C-alpha positions as CSV (number, residue, x, y, z in Angstrom):
1,M,-25.4,32.4,-8.2
2,D,-22.6,30.6,-6.8
3,Q,-22.6,27.0,-8.2
4,A,-24.0,24.3,-5.6
5,P,-20.8,22.1,-4.6
6,A,-20.5,18.8,-6.1
7,I,-21.3,17.1,-2.8
8,E,-21.5,18.3,0.5
9,L,-21.5,16.3,3.6
10,I,-23.3,17.7,6.9
11,G,-23.0,16.6,10.7
12,I,-21.8,12.9,10.0
13,D,-21.3,10.8,12.5
14,K,-20.5,6.9,12.4
15,K,-20.1,4.4,15.6
16,F,-19.2,0.7,15.3
17,G,-19.4,0.1,18.9
18,A,-17.2,2.0,21.4
19,V,-15.1,3.1,18.0
20,H,-16.5,6.4,17.0
21,A,-15.2,6.5,13.3
22,N,-16.6,9.5,12.3
23,K,-17.3,12.8,14.2
24,N,-19.6,15.2,13.0
25,I,-18.2,15.7,10.0
26,N,-18.4,18.5,7.6
27,L,-17.0,18.5,3.8
28,T,-17.6,20.7,1.2
29,V,-16.3,19.7,-2.5
30,A,-16.4,22.0,-5.4
31,K,-17.8,21.2,-9.0
32,G,-15.2,20.0,-11.3
33,S,-12.3,19.8,-8.6
34,I,-10.1,17.2,-7.8
35,H,-10.4,17.1,-3.5
36,G,-7.8,15.2,-1.7
37,I,-8.5,13.5,1.8
38,I,-5.3,12.3,4.0
39,G,-5.0,11.0,7.1
40,E,-3.4,8.6,9.3
41,N,-4.6,4.8,9.5
42,G,-7.6,4.8,11.5
43,A,-8.2,8.3,11.0
44,G,-11.9,7.8,9.4
45,K,-11.4,7.7,5.9
46,S,-12.4,4.8,4.6
47,T,-15.9,5.0,6.9
48,L,-16.2,8.0,5.0
49,M,-16.3,7.6,1.9
50,S,-17.7,3.5,2.5
51,I,-20.9,6.2,3.6
52,I,-21.0,8.4,0.6
53,Y,-20.9,4.8,-1.6
54,G,-23.8,3.5,0.6
55,F,-21.6,0.3,2.0
56,Y,-22.4,1.9,5.5
57,H,-25.1,4.1,7.0
58,A,-24.5,7.3,8.9
59,D,-25.8,7.3,12.0
60,S,-26.6,10.8,11.7
61,G,-26.2,13.7,9.2
62,S,-26.6,14.6,5.4
63,I,-25.5,14.5,2.0
64,H,-25.9,17.0,-0.5
65,I,-25.3,16.2,-4.5
66,D,-25.3,19.5,-6.4
67,G,-27.4,21.6,-3.5
68,K,-29.6,19.1,-2.7
69,P,-30.2,16.2,0.1
70,V,-29.8,12.6,-0.8
71,A,-30.6,9.7,0.6
72,I,-27.9,6.8,-0.3
73,K,-29.1,3.8,1.1
74,D,-26.7,1.0,-1.1
75,S,-24.4,1.0,-3.9
76,Q,-27.0,1.6,-6.9
77,S,-28.4,4.2,-4.9
78,A,-24.8,6.1,-5.4
79,I,-24.5,4.7,-8.4
80,D,-27.9,6.5,-9.0
81,A,-26.7,9.9,-7.9
82,G,-23.6,9.8,-9.9
83,I,-21.0,8.6,-7.9
84,G,-18.5,6.1,-9.0
85,M,-15.4,4.2,-7.0
86,V,-12.4,2.7,-8.1
87,H,-11.6,0.5,-5.1
88,Q,-7.7,0.2,-4.2
89,H,-8.0,-3.5,-5.0
90,F,-10.1,-4.0,-8.6
91,M,-13.7,-5.0,-8.9
92,L,-13.1,-6.5,-12.4
93,V,-14.1,-10.2,-13.7
94,E,-10.4,-11.3,-14.6
95,N,-11.5,-13.7,-17.6
96,F,-13.9,-11.2,-18.8
97,T,-12.9,-8.2,-21.3
98,V,-13.2,-5.1,-21.1
99,L,-16.6,-4.8,-22.6
100,E,-18.2,-7.9,-20.5
101,N,-16.6,-6.1,-17.0
102,L,-18.1,-2.9,-18.5
103,M,-21.4,-4.2,-18.9
104,L,-21.8,-6.4,-16.3
105,G,-24.7,-5.3,-14.0
106,A,-26.1,-2.9,-16.8
107,E,-26.5,-5.5,-19.9
108,G,-29.3,-3.2,-21.3
109,G,-32.1,-5.7,-21.2
110,A,-32.8,-9.5,-22.2
111,L,-31.6,-8.7,-25.9
112,L,-27.7,-9.0,-25.2
113,R,-26.8,-8.3,-28.8
114,Q,-28.4,-4.6,-28.6
115,G,-26.7,-4.1,-25.1
116,V,-23.6,-4.9,-26.8
117,D,-23.2,-3.1,-29.6
118,K,-24.9,0.1,-27.4
119,A,-22.2,-0.7,-25.0
120,R,-19.2,-1.0,-27.4
121,A,-20.3,2.3,-29.3
122,E,-20.5,4.1,-25.4
123,L,-17.4,3.0,-24.6
124,K,-15.8,4.2,-27.8
125,R,-17.0,7.8,-26.8
126,L,-15.7,7.3,-23.7
127,E,-12.5,6.0,-24.8
128,Q,-12.0,9.6,-27.1
129,E,-13.6,12.2,-24.6
130,Y,-11.4,11.3,-21.9
131,E,-8.3,9.7,-23.2
132,L,-8.9,6.4,-21.9
133,E,-8.1,4.4,-25.0
134,V,-8.4,0.5,-24.4
135,D,-8.9,-2.5,-26.4
136,P,-12.5,-3.7,-25.4
137,D,-12.0,-7.4,-26.5
138,A,-9.0,-7.8,-24.2
139,V,-9.2,-10.0,-21.3
140,I,-8.5,-8.1,-18.2
141,E,-6.2,-10.5,-16.6
142,E,-3.6,-9.9,-19.9
143,L,-3.6,-6.4,-19.0
144,P,-1.3,-4.2,-17.0
145,V,-2.5,-2.7,-14.2
146,G,-2.3,0.6,-15.3
147,L,-4.9,-0.3,-17.9
148,Q,-6.5,-2.5,-15.3
149,Q,-7.3,0.4,-13.6
150,R,-8.4,2.7,-16.7
151,V,-11.2,-0.1,-17.0
152,E,-12.3,0.7,-13.3
153,I,-12.9,4.6,-14.5
154,L,-14.5,3.5,-17.6
155,K,-17.3,1.4,-15.6
156,A,-17.9,4.5,-13.4
157,L,-18.2,6.8,-16.1
158,Y,-20.2,4.3,-18.3
159,R,-22.4,4.1,-15.5
160,G,-22.8,7.9,-15.4
161,A,-20.7,8.8,-12.5
162,D,-20.0,13.3,-12.3
163,I,-18.4,12.4,-9.1
164,L,-15.5,9.4,-8.9
165,I,-13.9,8.2,-5.4
166,L,-10.6,7.3,-6.0
167,D,-8.9,5.0,-3.5
168,E,-4.8,4.6,-3.2
169,P,-5.0,4.5,-6.7
170,T,-1.2,4.5,-7.3
171,G,-0.2,1.9,-5.4
172,V,0.1,-0.8,-8.2
173,L,1.6,1.7,-10.6
174,T,4.9,2.5,-11.9
175,P,5.8,6.8,-11.7
176,A,5.1,6.8,-15.5
177,E,1.7,4.9,-15.2
178,A,0.8,7.3,-11.9
179,D,1.9,10.8,-14.1
180,H,-0.3,8.9,-17.0
181,L,-3.4,8.5,-14.3
182,F,-2.8,12.3,-13.3
183,R,-3.2,13.3,-16.8
184,I,-6.5,11.2,-17.2
185,L,-7.8,12.9,-13.9
186,E,-7.2,16.9,-15.2
187,V,-9.1,15.8,-18.1
188,L,-12.0,14.4,-16.1
189,R,-11.8,17.6,-14.1
190,N,-11.4,19.9,-17.1
191,E,-14.6,18.2,-18.4
192,G,-16.6,18.7,-15.7
193,K,-15.7,15.4,-13.6
194,T,-15.3,16.0,-9.8
195,I,-12.7,13.4,-8.4
196,I,-11.9,12.9,-4.3
197,L,-8.6,11.1,-4.3
198,I,-7.8,9.4,-0.8
199,T,-4.1,8.7,-0.8
200,H,-1.1,8.7,1.7
201,K,1.3,9.8,-0.6
202,L,1.2,13.9,0.2
203,R,3.7,14.6,-3.3
204,E,1.0,13.3,-5.1
205,I,-1.6,15.2,-2.9
206,M,0.7,18.1,-3.9
207,A,1.1,17.5,-7.4
208,I,-2.8,16.7,-8.5
209,T,-5.0,18.5,-6.3
210,D,-7.1,21.9,-5.9
211,T,-8.3,21.1,-2.4
212,V,-7.4,19.0,0.3
213,S,-8.6,18.2,3.8
214,V,-7.2,16.5,6.7
215,M,-8.7,14.0,9.2
216,R,-7.5,13.0,12.5
217,R,-9.3,10.5,14.6
218,G,-12.1,10.8,13.0
219,E,-12.9,14.1,13.0
220,M,-12.6,16.9,9.8
221,V,-9.5,18.9,11.3
222,A,-8.5,21.2,8.4
223,T,-9.3,22.1,4.7
224,R,-6.5,23.7,2.8
225,R,-6.6,25.6,-0.7
226,T,-3.0,22.9,-2.3
227,A,-1.5,25.7,-3.5
228,E,-1.3,27.3,-0.2
229,T,-0.4,24.4,1.7
230,T,3.1,22.4,2.0
231,V,3.6,18.7,2.8
232,E,5.2,19.5,6.3
233,E,2.0,21.1,7.1
234,L,0.0,18.3,6.2
235,A,1.9,16.1,7.4
236,E,1.9,18.1,11.1
237,L,-2.0,18.3,10.8
238,M,-2.5,14.7,10.1
239,V,-0.5,13.6,12.9
240,G,-0.6,15.7,15.2
241,R,3.1,17.0,15.7
242,R,5.8,17.6,13.7
243,V,7.1,15.0,11.4
244,L,10.7,14.4,10.0
245,L,9.7,13.5,6.5
246,Q,13.2,12.8,4.9
247,V,15.2,9.7,6.2
248,E,18.1,10.8,8.0
249,K,21.5,8.8,7.4
250,G,24.7,9.0,6.5
251,A,27.2,7.0,4.4
252,A,27.6,3.5,4.1
253,N,30.0,1.7,5.2
254,P,30.1,-1.8,3.8
255,G,32.0,-5.0,5.2
256,D,32.0,-8.6,4.2
257,I,29.5,-9.8,2.4
258,M,26.4,-11.6,4.4
259,L,24.0,-12.7,1.8
260,S,25.0,-14.0,-1.3
261,V,22.4,-15.1,-3.7
262,R,23.9,-17.1,-7.2
263,N,21.8,-17.8,-10.5
264,L,18.4,-18.3,-8.0
265,T,15.1,-19.4,-9.9
266,V,12.3,-19.8,-8.5
267,K,8.5,-21.0,-9.2
268,D,5.6,-19.6,-7.7
269,G,2.5,-22.2,-6.9
270,R,1.1,-22.5,-10.6
271,G,4.6,-23.5,-11.9
272,V,5.1,-20.2,-13.4
273,T,8.8,-18.7,-13.3
274,M,8.6,-15.6,-11.4
275,V,12.6,-15.6,-10.2
276,N,14.8,-15.9,-13.4
277,N,18.5,-16.6,-12.8
278,V,18.8,-13.6,-10.5
279,S,22.6,-13.3,-8.7
280,F,23.6,-10.2,-6.3
281,D,24.9,-9.9,-2.9
282,V,24.6,-7.7,0.0
283,R,27.1,-6.4,2.9
284,C,27.2,-5.9,6.5
285,G,26.6,-1.9,6.9
286,E,24.6,-1.2,3.6
287,I,20.8,-1.6,2.9
288,V,19.9,-2.9,-0.5
289,G,16.5,-2.3,-2.0
290,I,14.7,-4.1,-4.6
291,A,12.8,-1.5,-6.7
292,G,9.8,-3.0,-9.4
293,V,6.0,-2.8,-10.0
294,A,4.6,-5.4,-8.0
295,G,4.4,-8.9,-9.2
296,N,7.8,-8.9,-10.8
297,G,9.1,-11.4,-8.8
298,Q,10.0,-9.7,-5.8
299,S,7.7,-11.8,-3.3
300,E,9.2,-15.1,-4.4
301,L,12.5,-14.1,-3.9
302,L,11.9,-13.1,-0.5
303,Q,10.3,-16.6,0.0
304,A,13.1,-18.3,-1.2
305,I,16.0,-16.6,0.9
306,T,13.7,-17.1,3.8
307,G,12.9,-20.3,3.3
308,I,9.2,-20.2,3.0
309,R,9.8,-20.9,-1.2
310,K,12.2,-23.9,-2.3
311,P,13.7,-22.9,-5.5
312,V,14.4,-24.2,-9.1
313,S,18.1,-23.7,-9.2
314,G,20.2,-21.7,-7.8
315,E,22.2,-21.2,-3.9
316,I,21.6,-19.1,-1.7
317,Y,24.7,-18.2,1.0
318,I,24.3,-16.3,4.5
319,G,27.4,-15.2,5.8
320,G,29.7,-17.7,3.7
321,K,27.7,-21.0,4.5
322,P,25.0,-22.5,2.1
323,V,21.5,-22.2,3.1
324,T,20.0,-26.1,2.4
325,G,17.0,-28.0,3.4
326,Y,15.1,-24.7,3.0
327,D,14.1,-24.6,7.2
328,P,13.2,-21.0,8.5
329,A,14.0,-22.1,12.2
330,R,17.8,-23.0,10.9
331,L,17.8,-19.9,9.2
332,R,17.6,-18.1,12.3
333,Q,20.4,-19.5,13.9
334,L,22.4,-18.4,10.5
335,G,21.0,-14.8,12.1
336,L,18.6,-13.9,9.1
337,A,15.6,-12.0,10.2
338,H,12.1,-11.5,8.5
339,I,9.8,-8.6,7.9
340,P,7.3,-10.3,5.5
341,E,5.4,-8.2,2.9
342,D,1.9,-9.6,4.5
343,R,2.1,-8.9,8.1
344,H,-1.8,-10.8,8.8
345,H,-0.8,-13.8,6.5
346,M,2.7,-14.4,7.6
347,G,3.6,-12.0,10.4
348,L,0.8,-12.1,12.9
349,V,-1.6,-14.6,14.5
350,L,-4.3,-12.1,15.3
351,P,-6.5,-14.1,17.8
352,F,-2.9,-13.8,19.6
353,E,-2.4,-11.7,22.3
354,E,0.8,-9.2,21.5
355,A,2.9,-10.8,24.2
356,E,2.6,-14.5,21.9
357,N,3.4,-12.9,18.9
358,A,6.3,-10.8,20.1
359,I,7.9,-14.5,20.4
360,L,6.5,-15.9,17.9
361,G,9.1,-18.1,16.0
362,Y,11.7,-17.0,19.0
363,H,9.6,-18.9,21.4
364,R,11.8,-21.8,22.0
365,D,14.9,-19.6,23.1
366,N,15.9,-20.5,26.4
367,R,14.9,-16.8,27.8
368,Y,11.4,-17.5,27.5
369,G,10.9,-20.7,29.3
370,R,12.4,-24.6,29.7
371,G,12.1,-27.2,27.6
372,P,8.3,-27.4,26.2
373,M,7.2,-24.7,29.1
374,L,7.1,-21.1,28.6
375,D,7.4,-18.7,31.4
376,P,4.4,-16.4,31.1
377,D,6.4,-14.1,33.6
378,A,9.7,-13.9,31.2
379,V,7.0,-13.7,28.0
380,R,5.3,-10.8,29.1
381,K,7.9,-8.6,30.5
382,A,10.0,-9.4,27.3
383,A,6.9,-7.9,25.3
384,E,6.4,-4.9,27.7
385,A,10.0,-3.9,27.1
386,E,9.2,-4.3,23.2
387,I,6.3,-2.2,23.4
388,E,8.0,0.8,25.5
389,K,11.0,1.1,23.2
390,Y,9.2,0.9,19.7
391,D,6.3,3.2,21.4
392,I,3.5,0.5,20.7
393,R,-0.1,1.5,21.3
394,P,-2.1,0.6,23.4
395,P,0.9,-0.6,25.9
396,N,-1.2,-3.8,26.4
397,A,1.1,-6.9,26.3
398,R,-2.5,-9.1,26.9
399,L,-4.4,-7.2,24.1
400,K,-5.3,-9.4,20.9
401,S,-3.2,-8.2,18.4
402,A,-6.3,-7.6,15.8
403,N,-7.0,-4.7,18.2
404,F,-4.3,-3.0,16.9
405,S,-4.1,-0.4,14.3
406,G,-2.4,-1.9,10.9
407,G,0.6,0.7,12.3
408,N,1.5,-0.5,15.9
409,Q,0.7,-4.2,14.6
410,Q,3.7,-3.9,12.1
411,K,5.9,-2.3,15.0
412,I,5.1,-5.5,16.7
413,V,6.3,-7.1,13.6
414,V,9.6,-4.7,13.5
415,A,10.7,-5.1,17.0
416,R,10.3,-8.7,17.2
417,E,12.9,-9.4,14.2
418,I,15.3,-6.6,14.3
419,E,15.5,-6.9,18.8
420,R,16.7,-10.4,18.1
421,D,20.0,-8.8,16.7
422,P,20.3,-10.1,13.6
423,S,23.4,-10.7,11.0
424,L,20.8,-10.0,8.0
425,L,17.0,-8.7,7.8
426,I,15.0,-9.3,5.0
427,V,12.3,-6.3,4.9
428,G,9.8,-6.6,2.9
429,Q,7.1,-3.6,2.0
430,P,8.1,-2.5,5.7
431,T,5.4,0.4,5.5
432,R,2.3,-0.7,3.7
433,G,-0.9,0.7,5.2
434,V,1.4,2.4,8.1
435,D,0.5,5.9,8.8
436,I,2.9,8.9,8.5
437,G,3.9,8.8,12.1
438,A,4.6,5.2,12.3
439,I,6.9,5.2,8.9
440,E,8.6,7.5,10.3
441,F,9.5,5.3,13.3
442,I,10.3,2.5,11.3
443,H,12.5,4.1,8.9
444,R,14.5,5.4,12.0
445,R,14.9,1.5,13.3
446,I,16.0,0.3,10.0
447,I,18.7,2.9,9.7
448,E,20.1,2.2,13.0
449,T,20.3,-1.5,12.2
450,R,22.4,-0.7,9.5
451,D,24.4,1.6,11.4
452,A,25.1,-1.6,13.6
453,A,27.2,-2.8,10.7
454,K,24.0,-5.2,9.8
455,A,23.1,-6.3,6.4
456,I,19.4,-5.6,4.6
457,L,17.6,-6.8,2.2
458,L,14.3,-4.4,0.9
459,V,11.8,-4.8,-1.1
460,S,9.1,-2.0,-1.7
461,V,7.1,-0.7,-3.7
462,E,7.3,2.7,-2.7
463,L,9.7,4.4,-5.1
464,D,10.0,6.8,-2.5
465,E,11.3,4.7,0.0
466,I,13.2,2.6,-1.6
467,R,15.3,5.8,-3.1
468,S,15.5,7.3,0.8
469,L,16.5,4.0,2.4
470,S,18.7,2.0,0.0
471,D,22.5,2.1,-0.4
472,R,22.4,0.3,-3.8
473,V,19.2,-0.1,-5.6
474,L,18.4,-3.6,-8.1
475,V,15.5,-3.4,-10.3
476,M,13.8,-6.5,-11.3
477,F,11.4,-6.7,-14.3
478,A,9.6,-9.8,-15.3
479,G,11.5,-12.4,-12.7
480,R,15.1,-10.7,-13.6
481,V,17.7,-7.8,-12.2
482,V,17.6,-5.6,-15.2
483,G,20.1,-3.5,-13.6
484,E,21.9,-1.5,-10.4
485,T,22.1,1.9,-9.8
486,S,22.3,4.4,-7.0
487,P,19.4,6.0,-5.0
488,D,19.9,9.4,-6.4
489,T,19.2,8.1,-10.0
490,G,16.4,10.0,-11.4
491,E,13.2,8.9,-10.9
492,Q,11.8,8.9,-14.4
493,T,15.3,6.9,-15.1
494,L,14.3,4.2,-12.6
495,G,10.5,4.3,-13.7
496,L,11.9,3.0,-17.4
497,M,14.0,0.6,-15.5
498,M,11.3,-1.1,-13.9
499,A,9.1,-0.7,-16.6
500,G,11.8,-3.2,-18.6
501,I,12.7,-0.4,-20.8
502,A,16.6,0.3,-20.5
503,A,17.2,3.5,-19.4
């Protein structure tokens, strides 16, 4: 008799008003396998996982665990059914220890001492069985993100999870940490655990999964044995058309220095030094990428260059002119444009219409009106031209920006900044949370901007993006530039540099 699937979804359907998030989804996940689920933004992956974990209730359909129907009313029901979830943004109490986080919500009764001893013994067993070693008395905020992620996995295992859902688990990891995570997942699979992996990184799907399912526009469109498919086929299934996966670009033709940073030191809001005595140049006609694990000073560096955060010391020159006063409007006059890392908090005003966001920061330009009054027709026509050129969907300049998908929101920001014909383009995380079709489009626009003899400084936590777009790569670790290298440098070498280990 064949073994029952670890989890089976039958006819799962979910609507949010007019949005049909999941359409009659059927999914079978074999016991003791690693099953990948991929799809563009808005494909319905997160909704489906939220139904499995009890955050949402399906309008119709059923869930079977080990061949038996189960009613998952909430997260506790999911945990009771043997389902654990490791979220993209960790759900840990940062000033608690590893052991305290493990026990939280499962303290073991009124006699806490008894519960602590039991939890410590169980943690030791789990660490040894699944190669998940971590100091039980370490405080979470003092652990690197790779170890914090281990704690999340240990939490799920401690609560008896046989099915683990991991949502974009490598987004904050170095390549070496990601490789270690994959080894852990293989150990878990070999011990009989079932893994559901949500990721947009097709390379990871090919490296670690046994089976992959593809969602598009709320539907499950295909399931493949990973060994029997290709990255190209999966990308086409996700988008519904052929996708250019490799960035096509010719050799750079660097010209004059456009951005010069000298001995720059920047502190964050807590007074902690995040950028420590950094110097570099960016020339017209080249893309300089900054590689590094998130939190090593890249964000603060961009904020200083774009006038958002005042440095403690050092100098910045744009086109040979010193930057003083740190006024973003003045910097735009010097030819700087900025695609910020966080489009929601720094790139867009979500309740504003698309046309309003399309001129944000440039609304005093004469082309949009005279004096204090805007010309609505001029604003709308300019926005509609960008909508057509950048394939922003839906093509409605009056639609609130909050109602566009993440990829189209990013296109609004990219169009606004690039269409100003800047001399210097600062780009932070250009494709964060963006689906594969929009990634292809945005990458092409960045290359076209470089080829128009513009200087580009690029920050991304996606190492593949840094390597494919950049002409030179600077590596940041602990607030310092620890090296400069070619984008052809091997991933392992770059990963060691990102971890602060000289390669």
